[in-house]
C-alpha positions, 0 to 999 in steps of 0.5 A, spaced: 602 850 102 596 847 105 595 843 111 594 837 107 601 838 103 605 839 109 602 832 112 604 829 105 611 832 105 612 830 112 610 823 111 614 822 105 620 825 109 619 820 114 619 814 110 625 817 106 629 817 113 627 810 115 629 807 109 636 810 109 637 807 116 642 801 115 638 795 117 641 792 123 644 785 122 643 780 127 650 777 129 650 770 131 652 768 138 656 762 135 658 759 129 660 752 128 661 746 122 659 739 124 662 733 120 657 728 120 657 720 118 658 719 110 662 725 109 656 730 110 657 737 113 652 742 117 654 749 117 650 752 123 650 760 125 646 760 132 642 766 134 638 768 140 632 764 138 634 761 131 639 757 127 641 758 120 644 752 117 648 750 110 648 743 109 653 739 104 647 737 100 646 745 098 640 747 102 640 753 106 635 753 112 633 758 118 629 754 123 626 757 130 628 754 136 623 750 140 622 746 146 627 741 148 628 736 154 635 737 153 640 740 149 637 745 143 632 743 138 630 747 132 624 745 127 620 748 122 613 749 123 610 742 122 617 739 125 618 735 118 625 738 119 629 738 126 636 740 127 638 737 134 644 740 138 648 738 144 655 741 146 659 739 140 654 734 137 648 734 132 644 731 128 638 732 123 631 728 122 627 729 116 620 727 114 614 724 118 618 718 120 623 723 123 629 719 119 636 721 121 639 724 115 645 727 118 648 723 124 654 722 128 655 730 127 661 733 131 665 739 131 672 740 134 
């Protein structure tokens, strides 16, 4: 075998080994279900730097944590969707006007 063949074979083997490794699944630091005004619910899985939401209207979102003066705040890039959380309470604002679409949300 030529040197080039050895390198190609080593590269293929390295890729195969890397692909065979199981993906490390991040474990949430906390999981909560919030019950909101109007019978709405928010399922939230909190991670070190993000939250994954499942809303009662069928939407699922993953939002990075962003700066907040108090509590925790998670938002998409243009901040047209913001999830706010402090203690056992939460709410969601949406759109340019920041309309509260999920309000008075609490978890037990």
